[in-house]
LUMMIVEX-887915 format. One line per 2 residues: their letters; for each residue x negated, z negated, y negated of C-alpha. Coordinates in Angstrom, 1 decimal, decimal comma. Each point is the difference from the previous one (the first is absolute). Example, Ala and Ser with C-alpha at 12.3 -4.5 7.8 and 13.67 -1.06 7.14 Angstrom:
<torlums>
as = -12,3/-7,8/4,5 | -1,4/0,7/-3,4 $
</torlums>
This chain:
<torlums>
mm = -13,8/-30,5/11,3 | 0,8/2,9/-1,2 $
tt = -2,8/2,7/0,0 | 1,0/0,8/-3,9 $
dt = -0,8/-4,4/-0,5 | -3,1/0,6/1,8 $
ia = -1,4/2,6/-2,4 | 1,3/-1,7/-2,8 $
ql = -2,1/-3,2/1,1 | -3,3/2,1/0,8 $
vq = -0,5/2,3/-3,2 | 0,9/-3,8/-2,1 $
an = -2,4/-2,2/2,4 | -2,8/3,4/-0,7 $
gg = 0,4/0,1/-3,4 | 0,8/4,1/0,3 $
aa = 1,5/2,6/2,0 | -3,3/1,2/1,7 $
vl = 1,0/-2,9/2,8 | 2,1/2,8/1,0 $
dr = -2,8/2,1/1,3 | -0,4/-2,6/2,8 $
ih = 3,7/-0,4/1,3 | 2,7/2,5/1,1 $
lp = 3,8/0,1/0,8 | 0,5/-0,5/3,6 $
ya = 2,1/1,6/2,4 | 2,6/-2,3/2,1 $
dp = -2,6/0,2/2,6 | -3,2/-1,4/-1,6 $
ka = -1,9/1,8/3,1 | 0,9/3,4/-1,9 $
gp = -1,7/0,0/-2,5 | 0,3/0,1/-4,0 $
aa = 3,3/1,6/-0,5 | -1,5/0,5/-3,7 $
kf = -3,2/-1,3/-2,0 | 0,0/-0,1/-4,0 $
gl = -2,1/1,6/-2,7 | 0,0/2,3/-3,1 $
ga = 1,4/3,5/0,9 | 0,7/3,0/-2,4 $
el = 2,1/3,5/0,3 | -0,2/3,1/-1,9 $
yl = 2,9/2,8/0,0 | -0,9/2,5/-1,0 $
pd = 0,6/4,0/-1,8 | 1,1/3,5/2,1 $
id = -3,2/1,6/-0,5 | -2,3/2,4/1,5 $
rs = -0,4/-1,4/3,5 | -3,8/1,0/-0,1 $
ll = -0,3/-1,8/-3,3 | 2,0/-3,1/1,9 $
re = -2,4/-0,1/2,7 | -2,9/0,1/-2,0 $
ha = 1,7/-3,0/-1,7 | 0,8/-1,5/4,0 $
ae = -3,9/0,1/0,8 | -1,2/-1,4/-3,6 $
fl = 2,8/-3,3/0,7 | -1,3/-0,7/3,5 $
ye = -3,9/0,6/-0,8 | 0,4/-2,4/-3,0 $
fw = 1,7/-2,5/1,9 | -2,6/-0,1/2,6 $
sm = -2,7/-0,3/-3,3 | 2,2/-3,1/-0,5 $
fp = -1,0/-1,6/3,1 | -2,5/1,7/1,6 $
dq = -1,0/-2,8/2,5 | 3,5/-1,0/1,2 $
vn = 2,0/3,5/0,3 | -1,6/1,7/3,0 $
ef = 3,1/1,9/1,4 | 1,5/3,6/-0,5 $
lq = 3,2/1,3/1,1 | 0,7/3,3/0,3 $
rd = 2,8/2,4/-0,3 | 2,2/0,1/3,1 $
tk = -2,3/-2,9/1,8 | 1,6/-2,9/1,0 $
ra = -3,4/-2,1/0,3 | -2,2/-0,2/-2,4 $
kr = -3,9/0,2/0,0 | -3,0/-2,1/-0,5 $
fk = -2,8/1,4/-2,5 | -3,1/-1,4/-1,3 $
gd = -1,4/1,3/-3,8 | 1,8/2,2/-2,4 $
pr = 3,5/1,7/1,5 | 0,4/2,6/-3,0 $
aa = -1,3/3,0/1,9 | 2,7/-0,9/3,2 $
ie = 2,7/-0,6/-2,5 | -0,5/3,3/-1,7 $
ad = -0,4/1,6/3,5 | 3,2/-1,5/1,3 $
ia = 1,8/1,4/-2,9 | -1,5/3,1/0,3 $
ny = 1,0/0,8/3,4 | 3,9/0,7/-1,1 $
aa = 1,2/2,4/-2,5 | 0,7/-1,1/-3,3 $
et = 3,9/0,2/-0,2 | 0,1/-1,8/3,1 $
gy = -0,7/-3,2/-1,7 | -2,1/-2,8/1,7 $
sg = 0,2/-3,9/0,9 | -3,1/-2,2/0,7 $
al = -1,0/-3,5/-0,3 | -3,0/-2,2/-0,1 $
fg = -0,5/-3,7/1,6 | -1,8/-3,6/-0,5 $
rv = 0,7/-2,6/2,4 | -1,1/-3,6/-0,7 $
di = 0,3/-2,7/2,6 | 2,1/-3,0/-0,6 $
gl = -0,4/-1,4/3,4 | 3,1/1,2/1,7 $
pn = -0,6/1,4/3,7 | 2,8/2,7/-0,4 $
dd = -0,5/1,7/-4,0 | 1,4/3,5/-0,9 $
vp = 0,2/-0,2/-3,7 | -2,9/1,0/-1,6 $
py = -0,1/-1,4/-3,7 | -1,9/2,8/-1,4 $
qa = 1,7/3,3/0,3 | 0,6/3,2/-2,1 $
nl = 2,5/2,3/1,0 | 1,9/3,5/-1,4 $
lv = 2,2/2,8/0,3 | -0,4/3,2/-1,7 $
nr = 3,4/1,8/0,9 | 0,3/3,7/1,1 $
ag = 0,7/2,5/-2,9 | 3,5/0,4/-0,6 $
dp = 0,9/-3,8/1,2 | 2,0/-1,3/-2,8 $
gl = -1,5/-3,7/1,1 | -2,6/-1,6/-1,8 $
sf = -3,3/-0,6/1,3 | -2,0/-2,9/-0,9 $
fh = -3,2/-2,3/0,6 | 0,3/-3,7/1,0 $
an = -2,7/-2,4/0,5 | -0,5/-3,3/1,1 $
mp = -2,6/-3,0/0,0 | -0,8/-3,5/0,1 $
la = 0,6/-2,9/-2,8 | -3,8/-0,3/-0,2 $
sa = -3,5/1,2/1,5 | -1,8/-2,6/3,1 $
sg = -1,9/-1,3/-3,9 | 3,4/-1,2/-0,9 $
ql = 0,2/2,5/-3,4 | 3,4/1,2/-0,5 $
ht = 0,5/3,5/0,3 | 2,6/-0,2/-3,0 $
sm = -2,2/1,6/-3,0 | -1,1/2,4/2,9 $
ll = 3,6/1,1/0,9 | 0,7/0,6/-4,1 $
er = -3,0/1,8/-0,6 | 0,2/2,4/3,0 $
fv = 4,0/0,1/-0,3 | -0,2/1,5/-3,8 $
gw = -2,8/2,4/1,2 | 2,2/1,8/2,5 $
cq = 2,7/0,3/-2,4 | -2,3/1,6/-2,3 $
rf = -1,4/2,3/2,8 | 3,1/0,7/2,2 $
rp = 3,0/-0,5/-2,6 | 2,1/-1,2/1,8 $
lh = 4,0/0,1/-0,9 | 0,5/-3,9/0,4 $
gs = -2,0/-2,5/2,2 | -0,7/-3,4/0,1 $
ag = -2,3/-2,7/1,5 | 0,3/-3,7/0,3 $
fa = 0,0/-3,1/2,5 | 1,2/1,8/3,8 $
ii = 1,0/-0,8/3,4 | -2,3/1,8/2,4 $
vc = 1,3/1,3/3,0 | -1,3/2,0/3,5 $
pg = 0,2/3,9/-1,4 | 3,2/1,1/1,7 $
mg = 1,6/-3,2/-0,3 | 2,2/-0,1/-2,4 $
qn = 2,6/-1,7/1,7 | -1,6/-3,0/-0,5 $
sv = 1,8/-0,7/-3,3 | 2,8/-2,1/2,8 $
ya = -2,7/-2,5/-0,1 | -1,5/0,7/-3,6 $
lq = 3,3/-0,1/-2,2 | -0,1/-3,9/-0,4 $
lm = -3,4/0,4/-1,6 | 1,4/2,8/-2,3 $
tr = 2,9/-2,0/-0,9 | -1,7/-3,4/-1,0 $
fp = -3,4/1,4/-1,5 | 0,9/3,1/-2,0 $
gf = -3,6/1,0/-0,6 | 0,1/1,7/3,4 $
df = 0,3/3,5/0,3 | 0,9/1,3/3,6 $
pt = -2,0/3,5/1,3 | 3,3/2,2/-0,6 $
av = -1,2/3,3/-1,0 | 1,0/2,1/2,5 $
df = 3,4/-1,5/0,4 | 0,2/0,1/-3,9 $
tl = -0,8/3,6/-0,1 | 2,8/1,2/2,3 $
ev = 2,4/-1,7/-1,6 | -0,6/1,5/-3,6 $
dd = -0,6/3,8/1,4 | -0,3/1,9/-3,0 $
vh = 0,3/-2,8/-2,7 | -3,5/-0,4/-1,4 $
dr = 0,7/-1,5/-3,2 | 1,4/-3,6/1,2 $
ik = -2,3/-2,7/0,9 | 0,2/-2,2/3,5 $
sv = -0,4/-3,5/-2,2 | -2,7/-2,1/-1,7 $
nw = -3,4/-1,7/0,7 | -2,8/-1,4/-2,0 $
lt = -1,1/3,1/-0,4 | 2,5/2,8/-0,3 $
al = -0,6/3,9/-0,9 | 2,2/2,2/-2,1 $
gd = -0,9/3,9/-0,5 | 1,2/1,6/-3,2 $
el = 3,4/1,0/0,9 | 0,7/-3,4/0,4 $
va = -1,6/-1,5/-2,9 | 2,2/2,8/-2,2 $
ql = 3,4/-1,2/2,0 | -1,2/-3,8/-1,1 $
gg = -0,8/1,4/-3,7 | -3,6/0,1/-0,2 $
la = -3,0/-1,2/-0,5 | 0,7/-2,2/-3,4 $
tm = 3,0/-1,2/1,2 | -1,2/-0,9/3,5 $
re = -2,7/-2,1/-1,8 | 1,9/-1,7/-2,5 $
al = 2,4/-1,3/3,0 | -2,3/-1,1/2,4 $
ep = -3,4/-1,1/-1,2 | -1,3/-2,4/-1,0 $
ac = 1,2/-1,8/3,4 | -0,7/3,2/2,0 $
tv = -2,8/2,3/-1,0 | 0,6/4,0/0,2 $
ha = -2,2/1,9/1,1 | -0,1/3,5/-1,5 $
yd = -2,0/3,1/1,7 | 0,7/3,4/-0,3 $
gg = 2,7/0,9/2,2 | 2,1/-3,3/-0,1 $
vv = -0,4/-3,8/-0,5 | -1,4/-3,1/2,4 $
iq = 2,6/-3,1/-1,0 | -2,1/-3,4/1,4 $
ag = 3,0/-2,7/-0,1 | -2,8/-2,9/-0,4 $
pt = -3,9/-0,4/-0,1 | 0,5/-0,6/3,8 $
pr = 2,4/0,3/2,7 | 3,0/-2,2/0,2 $
lg = 1,8/-0,6/3,9 | 2,2/-2,6/-1,9 $
dt = 2,7/-2,5/1,9 | 3,8/0,6/-0,5 $
ha = 0,4/-3,5/2,2 | -2,4/-1,6/-3,6 $
dd = 2,5/2,6/-2,3 | -3,4/1,9/-0,6 $
ip = 0,3/3,4/-0,7 | -2,8/1,1/-2,1 $
ae = 1,1/0,8/-3,6 | -2,3/3,4/-0,3 $
yr = 1,1/1,1/3,1 | 4,1/-0,3/-0,9 $
la = -1,5/1,8/-3,5 | -1,4/2,8/1,6 $
ar = 3,6/0,0/2,2 | 2,2/0,1/-2,5 $
ft = -1,7/2,6/-1,9 | -0,6/2,5/2,9 $
rp = 3,7/-0,3/0,8 | 1,2/2,7/-0,8 $
vr = -2,1/2,2/1,6 | 0,1/-2,1/3,7 $
fe = 1,4/1,8/3,0 | 3,5/-2,0/1,5 $
dy = 1,8/2,7/1,5 | -1,5/-1,1/3,8 $
de = 2,1/1,8/2,8 | -0,9/-2,9/2,3 $
gl = -3,0/-1,6/-1,5 | -4,0/-0,4/0,0 $
fr = -0,6/-2,9/2,8 | 1,8/-1,4/3,2 $
vp = 1,6/-2,9/-0,2 | 1,2/-2,9/2,3 $
kd = 3,6/1,1/2,1 | 2,0/-1,8/-2,0 $
ld = -1,0/1,5/-3,6 | 0,5/2,7/-1,6 $
kr = -3,0/2,7/-0,2 | 0,8/1,5/-3,2 $
ae = 2,0/-3,2/-1,7 | -3,6/-2,2/0,7 $
tl = -2,2/3,3/-1,2 | 2,0/0,0/-3,2 $
kw = -0,2/-3,9/-0,5 | -4,1/0,4/0,5 $
ir = -0,2/2,9/-3,0 | 1,9/-2,0/-1,9 $
rf = -2,3/-3,1/0,6 | -1,0/-0,5/-3,4 $
d = 2,8/0,9/-1,8 $
</torlums>
């Protein structure tokens, strides 16, 4: 049985996507551990503002992620290190100290992790992840904040309401140029090449996003007014809202199927009350996602040189990227 069929049957048999927290996508050799896990994700692409302020935002983002899951998140990857170190208690002072070790114009990168035992002897994929990149001053590329989390808590409470509240809150505070949030495939940090294994899932279940922030920033370079794609939640800064005709036009085109959360600096489009995976084998492309994708198509980036992720050798990376970002069209 194909992995995609197994996942579809598990989700259906267990009454929802929370079952995804207990399964994983294996490598060809199952003893090698998970190629990927599944959960919720969020990414924000940030404006080119004063680096001292942007680094303050970075510290706030990491600290707030920890405060969402203080009993699960307990590893901190400092800048210019290869291994995360465990910590106990509040990590804010350690995060701020690490950031302060470097001049503001040099930018910053750091991450927090939390691991969950799902019964595998080899497991290097922490389902709790918050990582970020603040580019050095003068770099035309985008800075970004990225987060992943399981679908539900240990008690079974879904994290979707928390994700909506936090994502809108992050947008209000950090005023990103754009971003998105919803179902996501989670890989070990630095293992973006595992898209080779995940592509069949991304193709069948269009609700899945894949962690491509680094590749996206490299592809768009200094183009800051084009989005990667849409998901359950899609953030658009004021400039993009204006390009799409303004808030009133957006509400008229999207509501009531989608909810438009307006804030001082932009909007978040919510494509339906809860995130959806969809299933192309069942001709199930969520209508709200389609609506959001079609409306935002004029501001979608498509001028790829290579593509966002690796693909099997018999496929073309750029062609598969374009097929994927157009999956809701």
